[in-house]
C-alpha positions as CSV (number, residue, x, y, z in Angstrom):
1,M,-46.7,-127.0,180.9
2,G,-48.9,-127.4,177.8
3,K,-52.0,-129.0,179.3
4,Y,-54.6,-126.6,178.0
5,P,-57.0,-126.7,175.0
6,P,-55.7,-126.0,171.5
7,P,-56.2,-122.4,170.3
8,D,-58.3,-121.3,167.3
9,A,-55.4,-120.8,165.0
10,L,-51.7,-121.6,164.8
11,P,-49.3,-119.1,166.3
12,G,-46.6,-119.9,163.7
13,V,-45.8,-122.1,160.8
14,P,-45.3,-125.8,161.6
15,T,-41.9,-127.1,160.9
16,R,-41.7,-129.5,158.0
17,A,-39.1,-132.2,158.2
18,V,-38.3,-134.5,155.3
19,L,-37.5,-138.1,156.2
20,R,-35.6,-139.6,153.3
21,K,-36.2,-142.8,151.4
22,G,-34.1,-145.6,152.8
23,T,-34.0,-144.3,156.4
24,P,-34.0,-147.3,158.7
25,M,-37.0,-147.6,161.0
26,Y,-37.7,-150.1,163.8
27,R,-41.1,-151.2,165.0
28,V,-42.3,-153.1,168.0
29,H,-45.7,-154.6,167.2
30,S,-48.1,-157.4,168.1
31,T,-46.6,-160.5,166.5
32,H,-49.9,-161.3,164.7
33,R,-49.7,-157.9,162.9
34,E,-47.8,-157.5,159.6
35,P,-44.7,-155.4,160.2
36,T,-45.9,-152.6,157.8
37,A,-49.6,-152.8,158.6
38,Y,-51.2,-149.7,160.2
39,N,-53.1,-150.0,163.4
40,S,-56.8,-149.3,162.6
41,Q,-58.0,-149.6,166.2
42,R,-59.2,-146.3,167.6
43,A,-58.2,-145.4,171.1
44,H,-60.8,-144.3,173.6
45,P,-61.0,-140.5,173.5
46,F,-60.7,-140.2,177.3
47,Y,-59.1,-143.3,178.7
48,F,-56.8,-146.0,177.2
49,G,-54.6,-145.4,174.2
50,G,-51.2,-144.0,173.0
51,R,-49.9,-140.4,172.7
52,F,-51.2,-139.7,169.2
53,D,-53.6,-142.5,168.5
54,S,-56.7,-142.2,166.3
55,T,-60.0,-141.8,168.1
56,L,-63.6,-141.4,167.0
57,F,-62.9,-137.6,166.7
58,D,-60.2,-138.2,164.1
59,S,-60.1,-141.7,162.6
60,Y,-57.0,-142.8,160.7
61,G,-54.6,-145.7,160.6
62,Y,-51.3,-145.1,162.4
63,L,-48.1,-146.8,163.5
64,Y,-45.2,-145.8,165.7
65,V,-41.6,-146.4,164.9
66,G,-38.2,-145.7,166.4
67,F,-35.1,-144.5,164.6
68,S,-33.0,-147.0,166.6
69,V,-33.7,-150.4,168.1
70,G,-33.2,-148.9,171.6
71,A,-35.8,-146.2,171.0
72,A,-38.4,-148.6,169.5
73,I,-38.0,-151.0,172.4
74,S,-37.8,-148.4,175.1
75,E,-40.9,-146.5,174.0
76,V,-43.1,-149.7,173.9
77,L,-41.7,-152.0,176.6
78,L,-40.1,-149.7,179.2
79,R,-43.1,-147.3,179.5
80,S,-44.2,-147.2,183.2
81,V,-41.8,-150.0,184.2
82,P,-40.6,-149.0,187.7
83,I,-36.9,-149.0,188.7
84,D,-36.2,-151.0,191.9
85,T,-34.8,-148.4,194.3
86,D,-32.4,-150.9,195.9
87,S,-30.9,-152.6,192.9
88,G,-31.5,-149.9,190.2
89,E,-32.8,-152.7,188.0
90,R,-36.1,-153.0,186.1
91,L,-38.1,-156.3,185.7
92,L,-40.1,-156.6,182.4
93,L,-43.2,-158.7,183.0
94,R,-43.8,-161.5,180.4
95,K,-47.2,-160.3,179.4
96,S,-45.7,-157.1,178.1
97,F,-43.4,-158.7,175.6
98,E,-44.3,-162.4,174.8
99,R,-46.8,-161.6,172.1
100,R,-44.7,-158.9,170.5
101,S,-41.9,-158.7,167.8
102,L,-39.5,-156.2,166.5
103,S,-39.3,-155.6,162.8
104,F,-36.5,-154.0,160.7
105,L,-38.0,-151.5,158.2
106,R,-37.0,-148.6,156.0
107,L,-38.8,-145.7,154.3
108,A,-39.9,-146.6,150.8
109,A,-40.1,-142.9,149.8
110,D,-39.3,-139.4,151.0
111,I,-42.1,-138.2,153.3
112,E,-42.9,-134.9,155.1
113,V,-43.7,-134.9,158.8
114,V,-44.3,-132.2,161.4
115,S,-41.2,-131.8,163.5
116,L,-41.8,-131.6,167.3
117,M,-38.0,-131.9,168.0
118,S,-37.3,-128.5,169.5
119,G,-38.8,-125.8,171.6
120,R,-39.1,-123.7,168.4
121,D,-41.0,-126.5,166.7
122,L,-43.3,-126.9,169.6
123,S,-44.0,-123.2,169.9
124,A,-45.1,-123.1,166.3
125,V,-47.9,-125.4,167.2
126,A,-48.7,-123.6,170.5
127,Q,-47.1,-126.3,172.6
128,T,-44.2,-127.0,175.0
129,G,-42.2,-130.1,175.8
130,W,-45.2,-131.4,177.7
131,L,-46.7,-132.6,174.4
132,V,-44.0,-135.2,173.7
133,Q,-42.9,-135.8,177.3
134,A,-46.3,-136.3,179.1
135,E,-47.0,-139.6,180.7
136,G,-50.0,-141.8,180.0
137,A,-52.4,-140.0,182.4
138,D,-52.2,-137.0,180.0
139,Y,-52.6,-139.0,176.7
140,P,-56.3,-138.1,176.3
141,Q,-55.1,-134.5,176.0
142,T,-52.1,-135.3,173.8
143,R,-54.4,-137.2,171.4
144,D,-56.6,-134.1,171.2
145,W,-53.6,-132.0,170.4
146,G,-52.5,-134.5,167.8
147,H,-55.8,-134.3,166.1
148,W,-55.7,-130.5,166.1
149,I,-52.1,-130.5,164.6
150,R,-53.3,-132.9,161.9
151,R,-56.1,-130.5,161.0
152,Q,-53.7,-127.6,160.8
153,T,-51.3,-129.5,158.5
154,K,-53.8,-131.2,156.2
155,A,-52.9,-132.7,153.8
156,W,-49.1,-132.6,153.6
157,A,-48.2,-134.0,157.1
158,Q,-47.7,-137.7,156.9
159,G,-46.8,-138.0,160.5
160,F,-45.0,-136.4,163.5
161,V,-41.4,-136.8,164.7
162,W,-40.1,-136.0,168.2
163,P,-37.4,-137.0,170.7
164,S,-37.9,-140.3,172.4
165,K,-38.9,-139.8,176.0
166,R,-37.3,-143.1,177.2
167,E,-34.3,-143.0,174.9
168,P,-33.5,-139.2,174.6
169,A,-30.5,-139.9,172.3
170,D,-32.8,-140.8,169.5
171,R,-36.1,-140.0,167.8
172,V,-39.5,-141.7,167.3
173,A,-42.3,-141.0,164.9
174,I,-45.9,-141.7,164.2
175,L,-47.0,-142.2,160.6
176,F,-50.5,-141.8,159.2
177,D,-52.2,-143.9,156.5
178,D,-54.4,-141.2,155.1
179,R,-51.7,-138.9,153.9
180,G,-49.9,-139.8,150.7
181,E,-50.7,-142.2,147.9
182,S,-48.2,-145.0,148.2
183,A,-46.7,-147.3,150.8
184,V,-44.4,-145.5,153.2
185,L,-42.6,-148.4,154.8
186,E,-41.1,-151.6,153.4
187,P,-39.2,-154.6,155.0
188,T,-35.4,-154.6,154.8
189,G,-35.3,-158.4,154.4
190,V,-34.0,-158.9,157.9
191,A,-36.2,-161.4,159.8
192,S,-38.4,-160.0,162.6
193,I,-37.4,-160.9,166.2
194,D,-40.2,-162.8,167.9
195,F,-39.9,-162.0,171.6
196,G,-42.1,-165.0,172.5
197,T,-39.4,-167.5,171.4
198,E,-36.4,-168.5,173.5
199,E,-34.0,-167.0,170.9
200,G,-36.0,-163.8,170.7
201,E,-36.1,-163.4,174.4
202,R,-32.3,-163.8,174.6
203,W,-31.9,-161.2,171.9
204,L,-34.3,-158.9,173.8
205,N,-32.4,-159.3,177.0
206,G,-29.2,-158.3,175.2
207,V,-30.8,-155.0,174.1
208,L,-32.3,-154.4,177.6
209,R,-29.0,-155.1,179.5
210,P,-27.6,-151.5,179.1
211,Y,-31.0,-150.2,180.4
212,H,-30.5,-152.3,183.5
213,T,-33.6,-154.3,182.6
214,H,-34.3,-158.0,182.2
215,T,-37.3,-160.2,181.4
216,A,-39.1,-161.8,184.2
217,P,-38.9,-165.6,184.8
218,R,-41.7,-167.7,183.4
219,G,-44.9,-167.4,185.5
220,L,-44.5,-163.7,186.1
């Protein structure tokens, strides 16, 4: 378990991974937000927020992406959704998806990120699988570790990449807006899917079906 304060210095050399220009990326985001716009809202240092969000202790714009549709949707929409022990199914409440969309993006340039993919990668930054597998109750600590890793990899690291907790067959990443001089992501030209529309909800249910999940009826 990696739930302890960061050390004074790195025990190894962080693993640099190059993500190539043109790599497809998928982002679930608030429908009102532009697909490539970074989130500038800082999380609370000790309470609500995501795994590696910005806080007042390290302020930066950030966005999360998946390397597949399933990873992007699972990481955002299936987090903390319980499985019914009788049916084996999950019910996705409407408030969790109705104001969200999925956008189809790609990298506009080669970028360098810190790899957190393997035990070796994690050990190089004094961590274990806890850092990328911890649930929300530990996110204040994972945010602190994210800030520390950013400080140790200034100014080359434009983000982190790690295995998706909820879709282990694929990867997810966070990208930062304060590393690099040009836009990192660009639209592919494929229209975003608005989950708040009937067509978008049908599309979403098609993606959720293999995860034994479906959207709740209206009113729930």
